[in-house]
Phi, psi and omega in degrees: 000137180295153182298319182293318178297315180299319180300316181296313186286334182284341185266004183250144170282135182264080180249160177300136178092001180263357188301311183296317178302317181291318175301318178297317180296315180299313181295318180300318184279321185259343179096344179192173180256106182279165175300321178300316180296316179300315180298315182291321177297317178301315181297312183290326180276352182059044174230169182285156176300320180296328176293317179296313179297322179300316178293311184295323182281343178291324185264128182292347182288341183265141182234145186251004174229155179304142182256160177283167178294325182239139176252125177254122178244127179252127180280131176237024176295173187306308182297313180294323177300312181294327182272005174114014181309315179300322177292324176295315178301314178301319180295319180293316178301316180295317182293319183272341181076025178222168176258164175306136181092359183250167177239142179293154183298332179272003179061029176273326186224144163245151178236128181227155171247153179228156182282329179187139173261347183082024180245040189302326180290347182253008188295152355282152188233142164233155176234127175249119189057255179239011182261125180270131175244117186257166179048048183295149171231160179297329179293321182288338182305310182299316181299316183291315180297328178298330178299334185257003178288000000 
């Protein structure tokens, strides 16, 4: 077991109801939930690996592969879709060389799609980390992503 994982798991009381909190802590510290982490959590919590994986896979907040430094989210909700969201997504995919749901090989970017950010008057919208970029165009995609290189 890696030193960082052991450090995280050694500081927690293993009580009923702490599984999600511990999964959140592992992901926050390591960036994702590894197979090793799932196995070790199951052992320490005295539950099956499938129970730990079942809980972790139920919530979209948990990831099972390393994530990029920056997360790019492209809105494909109704307003963004009508205003060109699919073209924006294609431009981001082309620029990063990945598809939605993937991470770049250098671990700089993950790309996700979302159903709606609630910014319909500003559509189409992308969000990089926590910064909202409104009225996106395919031309602006390259300029914005360059800011995060």
